C-alpha positions in Angstrom: 17.3 -24.1 -52.8 14.6 -22.5 -50.6 10.8 -22.8 -50.8 8.9 -19.7 -50.1 5.6 -18.0 -50.7 5.4 -14.7 -52.7 2.4 -12.4 -53.2 1.8 -10.8 -56.7 2.3 -7.0 -56.5 2.1 -6.5 -60.3 1.5 -8.5 -63.3 1.5 -6.4 -66.5 2.3 -6.5 -70.3 5.5 -5.1 -71.6 4.3 -5.9 -75.2 1.9 -8.4 -76.7 3.9 -11.5 -75.5 6.1 -10.3 -72.8 4.9 -9.9 -69.2 6.5 -8.3 -66.1 5.5 -9.8 -62.6 6.7 -8.3 -59.4 6.4 -10.5 -56.3 6.8 -9.8 -52.6 8.5 -12.3 -50.3 11.6 -13.7 -48.9 14.4 -12.8 -51.4 17.4 -13.4 -49.1 20.2 -15.0 -51.0 18.9 -14.5 -54.4 21.6 -13.6 -56.9 21.8 -12.1 -60.5 21.8 -14.9 -62.8 19.8 -17.5 -60.7 16.2 -18.5 -61.5 12.9 -19.3 -59.6 10.7 -22.2 -60.1 7.0 -21.5 -59.9 4.2 -23.9 -58.9 1.1 -23.4 -61.1 -2.2 -25.1 -60.0 -3.2 -28.0 -62.3 0.3 -28.4 -63.9 2.7 -31.1 -62.7 6.0 -29.5 -63.4 7.0 -26.0 -62.0 7.9 -23.2 -64.4 11.6 -22.0 -64.3 11.9 -18.2 -64.9 15.1 -16.1 -64.6 15.4 -13.4 -61.9 15.2 -9.9 -63.4 15.6 -7.7 -60.3 15.9 -8.0 -56.5 14.8 -4.8 -54.6 14.5 -5.5 -50.9 11.6 -8.0 -50.5 10.4 -7.4 -54.1 11.4 -9.8 -56.8 10.8 -9.0 -60.5 10.5 -11.6 -63.2 9.9 -11.1 -66.8 8.4 -14.0 -68.9 7.1 -14.7 -72.4 3.8 -16.3 -73.0 4.7 -19.4 -74.9 2.5 -22.2 -73.5 -0.1 -23.3 -71.0 2.0 -22.5 -68.0 3.0 -18.9 -68.9 -0.5 -18.3 -70.3 -1.9 -19.2 -66.8 0.7 -16.9 -65.3 -0.4 -14.0 -67.4 -4.0 -14.3 -66.0 -2.9 -14.1 -62.4 -4.1 -11.2 -60.5 -2.5 -8.8 -57.9 -2.8 -10.3 -54.4 -2.4 -14.0 -55.7 0.1 -16.1 -53.6 2.5 -18.3 -55.3 4.6 -21.2 -54.1 8.3 -20.5 -55.3 11.5 -22.3 -55.2 14.1 -19.7 -55.0 18.1 -19.5 -54.9 18.2 -21.9 -57.8 21.3 -22.2 -60.1 24.8 -20.7 -59.7 24.4 -17.1 -61.0 27.1 -14.8 -62.4 30.4 -14.2 -60.9 30.7 -10.3 -60.7 34.3 -10.6 -59.4 35.4 -11.5 -62.9 34.0 -8.4 -64.7 36.8 -6.2 -64.8 36.3 -2.4 -65.2 34.4 -2.4 -68.5 32.1 -5.5 -68.7 29.8 -6.2 -71.7 26.4 -7.6 -71.1 24.5 -9.2 -73.9 20.9 -10.3 -73.7 18.7 -11.8 -76.6 15.0 -11.9 -76.3 13.9 -13.5 -73.0 17.6 -13.6 -72.2 17.4 -9.9 -71.5 15.9 -10.0 -68.0 18.8 -11.8 -66.3 21.1 -8.9 -67.5 19.2 -6.3 -65.4 20.1 -7.2 -61.9 23.6 -8.0 -63.1 24.0 -4.5 -64.7 22.5 -2.9 -61.6 25.0 -4.4 -59.4 28.0 -3.9 -61.5 27.2 -0.2 -61.9 26.6 0.1 -58.3 30.3 -1.2 -57.7 31.6 1.5 -60.0 31.9 -0.5 -63.3 31.4 1.0 -66.8 28.8 -1.3 -68.2 27.8 -1.6 -71.9 24.6 -3.6 -72.7 23.6 -5.1 -76.0 20.0 -6.0 -76.3 19.0 -8.2 -79.3 15.5 -8.6 -80.8 13.9 -9.7 -84.0 11.9 -6.5 -84.6 11.1 -3.2 -82.9 7.8 -4.5 -81.6 9.6 -7.0 -79.5 11.9 -4.4 -77.7 11.6 -4.1 -73.8 13.6 -2.7 -70.9 15.8 -0.4 -73.0 15.0 2.8 -71.0 15.2 0.7 -67.7 18.9 -0.1 -68.5 19.6 3.4 -69.6 18.2 4.6 -66.3 20.7 2.5 -64.4 23.4 4.4 -66.2 24.4 1.7 -68.6 25.4 2.4 -72.3 22.8 0.6 -74.2 22.9 -0.8 -77.8 19.8 -2.2 -79.3 19.9 -4.6 -82.3 17.0 -5.9 -84.5 17.3 -8.5 -87.1 15.0 -6.7 -89.4 16.6 -3.3 -89.0 13.5 -1.7 -87.7 15.3 -0.2 -84.7 18.8 0.3 -83.6 21.7 -1.6 -85.2 20.6 -3.9 -88.1 21.5 -7.5 -87.5 22.5 -9.7 -84.6 24.1 -8.9 -81.2 27.4 -10.0 -82.8 27.3 -7.2 -85.3 27.2 -4.7 -82.3 30.0 -6.5 -80.6 32.6 -6.0 -83.5 34.1 -2.7 -82.6 33.5 -2.6 -78.9 36.3 -2.9 -76.2 35.3 -4.7 -73.0 37.2 -6.5 -70.1 34.7 -9.5 -69.8 31.4 -10.5 -71.1 28.0 -11.9 -69.7 25.3 -13.3 -71.8 21.9 -15.0 -71.9 19.7 -16.0 -74.8 18.9 -18.7 -77.3 21.7 -21.2 -77.9 22.5 -20.0 -81.5 23.2 -16.6 -80.2 25.2 -17.9 -77.3 27.3 -20.0 -79.8 27.9 -16.9 -82.0 28.8 -14.7 -79.0 31.2 -17.4 -77.9 32.9 -17.4 -81.3 32.9 -13.7 -81.8 34.1 -12.7 -78.1 37.7 -11.5 -77.6 37.7 -11.9 -73.8 36.7 -14.6 -71.3 33.1 -14.5 -70.3 30.1 -16.4 -68.7 27.1 -17.7 -70.7 23.7 -18.5 -69.2 21.9 -21.6 -70.9 18.3 -22.3 -71.2 17.3 -26.0 -71.0 14.1 -27.9 -70.3 14.1 -28.7 -66.6 12.1 -31.4 -64.8 12.9 -30.6 -61.1 15.0 -27.5 -61.3 17.4 -28.4 -58.5 19.5 -31.2 -59.8 17.6 -34.4 -58.8 16.3 -35.6 -62.2 19.5 -35.1 -64.3 17.2 -34.2 -67.2 19.0 -31.0 -68.1 22.6 -32.4 -68.0 25.0 -31.3 -70.8 28.5 -32.3 -71.5 31.4 -29.8 -70.9 35.2 -30.0 -71.0 35.1 -30.8 -67.2 32.4 -33.4 -67.4 28.6 -33.5 -67.4 26.9 -30.6 -65.6 23.3 -30.0 -64.8 22.0 -26.6 -66.2 19.7 -26.2 -63.2 22.4 -27.0 -60.5 25.9 -26.3 -61.8 24.5 -23.9 -64.3 22.7 -22.1 -65.8 25.8 -20.0 -66.0 28.8 -21.7 -67.5 32.3 -20.2 -68.2 33.5 -19.8 -71.8 36.4 -22.1 -71.5 34.4 -25.1 -70.4 31.7 -25.1 -73.1 31.5 -27.7 -75.8 29.3 -27.0 -78.8 
């Protein structure tokens, strides 16, 4: 864990509820799959947000406006300086990917897949990405993943764009060496059940401190209780209890 101050370079809408914020500061040691915890004036608890991309001293996060904290974040202007805790969580293990990894993101679980895809492609891996949304209006970052060189499949529950159904519907006929995923728990459970290889799953939990002190985000695994903010948010397929 590291405390650092970041300046907002960009804070813009990707759609009606999804925002992209680019921050400039000390990104050393930040890894794909980790998260940052942002201090917001007037609120007691920091807001945990997944890392989307690291590019030199620029850190990109993507967040959904769902409550008071993210509503306040959406109003922040360029030049605002924020107090962040960075290097939180364990991140993804890229050494497990094999040659043809599959990345699966659902909704606000899409952003953590971006830095992961970028790094895997840079290392010569053939990456396929499935992005799952409820409807066409919610889609974001499809072109960005394509520009990285990934094969991108988009699913929508209502069939308004791409493959109709859930991310697991797009998984059925794919061949892959390993999978990485992030999204709501029902999606993670379905991916876990449908997958034909080993993989890593990133979980979302309510966090008090964000660095393992309060034990508020503990969950039971096959190897004992683990804190999502500390030993997670990424857990291996074989250790998960549903």
